[in-house]
C-alpha positions in Angstrom: 124.2 154.3 -85.8 126.8 156.7 -85.4 130.2 156.2 -83.7 132.5 158.7 -82.2 134.6 159.3 -85.1 131.8 159.9 -87.6 130.0 162.3 -85.1 133.3 164.2 -85.3 133.3 164.6 -88.7 130.0 166.2 -88.9 130.1 169.7 -90.6 130.6 172.4 -88.0 129.2 175.7 -88.3 131.4 178.5 -88.7 129.1 181.3 -88.0 127.0 181.7 -84.8 124.0 183.7 -86.5 120.9 182.3 -86.5 120.2 183.7 -90.3 123.5 182.5 -91.6 123.9 179.1 -93.4 126.3 176.3 -92.1 129.2 175.9 -94.2 131.2 172.9 -93.8 134.6 173.4 -92.4 136.5 170.9 -94.2 134.6 171.7 -97.8 137.3 174.3 -99.4 135.0 177.6 -100.4 136.5 177.0 -104.2 134.9 173.6 -104.6 131.3 173.1 -103.7 131.0 169.7 -105.3 133.8 167.9 -103.7 132.7 165.1 -101.4 133.9 165.2 -97.9 136.5 162.7 -96.4 135.5 159.2 -95.9 135.0 158.3 -92.0 138.1 156.8 -90.6 140.0 157.6 -93.6 143.0 159.2 -92.0 143.6 155.8 -90.1 146.5 153.8 -91.4 146.8 150.5 -89.8 150.5 148.9 -90.5 150.8 145.3 -90.2 154.5 143.7 -89.0 155.7 140.3 -89.9 156.6 138.6 -86.7 159.4 135.9 -87.0 158.8 133.1 -84.5 160.9 130.7 -85.6 163.6 131.2 -82.9 161.2 131.2 -80.3 161.7 127.7 -78.1 158.8 126.6 -75.9 159.9 126.4 -72.3 159.1 122.8 -70.7 156.5 122.9 -67.9 157.5 121.2 -65.1 153.9 120.3 -63.5 153.1 118.9 -66.8 155.8 116.3 -67.2 154.2 112.9 -68.9 150.8 114.1 -68.0 149.2 113.0 -71.4 150.6 109.8 -71.6 149.6 108.9 -67.9 146.1 109.9 -69.3 146.3 107.9 -72.5 147.5 104.8 -70.3 144.4 105.4 -68.0 142.2 105.6 -71.0 143.8 102.6 -72.7 143.2 100.4 -69.0 139.8 101.5 -68.5 139.0 100.5 -72.1 140.5 96.9 -71.8 138.3 96.7 -68.5 135.2 97.6 -69.8 136.0 95.0 -72.7 136.6 92.4 -70.3 133.3 92.9 -68.3 131.5 93.1 -71.4 132.9 90.3 -73.2 130.9 87.5 -71.7 127.7 89.5 -72.1 128.8 89.5 -75.7 129.8 85.8 -76.2 126.4 84.9 -74.6 124.4 86.7 -77.3 126.5 85.2 -80.4 126.4 81.7 -78.6 122.3 82.3 -78.7 122.5 83.5 -82.5 124.5 80.0 -83.4 122.0 78.0 -81.2 118.9 79.3 -83.1 120.8 78.9 -86.3 121.7 75.4 -85.6 118.1 74.6 -84.4 116.9 76.0 -87.8 119.6 73.9 -89.9 118.2 70.4 -87.7 114.8 71.1 -88.6 115.4 71.7 -92.2 117.4 68.5 -92.2 114.5 66.6 -90.6 112.4 68.1 -93.0 114.5 66.8 -96.0 115.1 63.3 -94.1 111.3 62.8 -94.2 110.9 63.8 -97.8 113.9 61.4 -98.8 112.2 58.6 -96.8 108.8 59.2 -98.6 110.7 59.0 -102.1 112.5 55.7 -101.1 109.8 53.9 -100.0 108.1 55.0 -103.3 111.3 54.0 -105.3 112.0 50.8 -103.3 108.5 49.0 -103.6 108.9 46.1 -106.0 106.3 47.4 -108.8 108.4 50.2 -109.0 111.7 48.5 -109.1 110.5 46.3 -111.7 109.2 49.2 -114.1 112.5 51.1 -113.5 114.4 48.0 -114.5 112.2 48.0 -117.8 113.0 51.4 -118.8 116.5 51.2 -118.2 116.7 47.6 -119.9 117.7 45.8 -117.3 117.2 42.0 -116.7 118.2 38.7 -114.6 121.9 38.0 -115.5 123.1 35.2 -117.6 124.6 32.2 -116.1 128.0 33.5 -117.6 127.7 37.1 -116.3 128.1 36.4 -112.4 131.2 36.1 -110.9 131.4 34.8 -107.3 134.6 35.9 -105.5 136.2 33.0 -104.2 139.0 33.7 -101.5 140.2 30.2 -101.3 140.8 29.1 -104.7 141.8 31.2 -107.5 144.7 33.8 -107.0 143.9 35.8 -110.0 141.2 37.7 -107.9 142.5 40.2 -105.2 141.1 39.9 -101.7 141.0 43.0 -99.4 142.2 42.2 -95.8 142.5 45.1 -93.4 
């Protein structure tokens, strides 16, 4: 693809004769192996450092406090949205809690049934006698039983509320 700069740098024909060989205008006659100049080689770009440290922005009289009012309106809308949605969210959370309490109630009822069955099995007279023999329990001797008599001896404490 050719640009104007590269188009203008094409070798120019010095002679207009049909039989003559074209000679480049920018190649000296004594140096046939020297390369021609690169495109846009003669273009120099200078960069100048710009110091904007003393530049102060002029206040815009139309944009006075506009961003704060926008932020305030956005916060107000967010608070309104939360107020509108909070009952719905509270209902959903309460539903989850109710369901977990129902599951816990069912688990406790099942556990109570199992304990009732175990209590009934253990509290039968035959099982109590077997357990007493395993633990070497027997009927107490006459001197081992102490009856609390609140009217008699003052050595024993009487709990009154």
